[in-house]
C-alpha positions, -999 to 999 in steps of 0.1 A, spaced: 85 -178 606 86 -197 573 106 -227 585 86 -259 592 106 -287 606 99 -322 592 91 -354 611 105 -354 646 126 -323 643 123 -290 663 135 -255 657 150 -239 688 161 -203 695 190 -206 720 189 -184 751 214 -155 752 249 -164 766 259 -149 800 275 -115 796 289 -112 831 299 -134 860 284 -131 895 314 -109 905 308 -85 876 336 -96 853 327 -92 817 332 -124 796 346 -119 761 328 -136 732 356 -162 727 352 -174 763 314 -176 764 300 -211 766 272 -220 743 238 -218 761 222 -252 767 186 -240 769 163 -223 745 127 -218 733 110 -241 708 99 -219 679 85 -246 655 79 -284 656 74 -311 631 45 -336 630 64 -365 646 68 -399 631 46 -430 631 69 -445 658 74 -413 679 47 -387 685 57 -351 689 55 -342 726 72 -308 724 51 -277 714 58 -242 704 68 -220 733 84 -248 755 116 -239 772 140 -268 768 174 -281 778 195 -298 751 230 -313 748 261 -292 743 267 -304 707 231 -312 697 215 -299 666 226 -280 635 231 -242 637 214 -220 611 209 -183 608 178 -166 594 171 -129 593 201 -122 615 188 -146 643 206 -178 652 186 -210 656 192 -247 661 173 -275 644 175 -309 661 156 -341 666 132 -343 695 153 -370 710 182 -346 714 162 -325 738 170 -335 774 142 -318 793 114 -293 793 118 -265 819 
């Protein structure tokens, strides 16, 4: 990975969206909800006011509209501030 987030930002790879419901109904792409959890791929160094508490490999929950989407080598990622992360799983 050649992306290094700056300051208090983290790079997250979102978990895959659900393909089927419990009853076995297949969900089309247009109806799938964005996943709200993912894995931390890279972290910045933090700021002088806020130290970085997340680390690479953490599974996290984040807000529905948090972060900026980007695509690299065919993979989708989110980059967001550490404060946009709601919890570590």
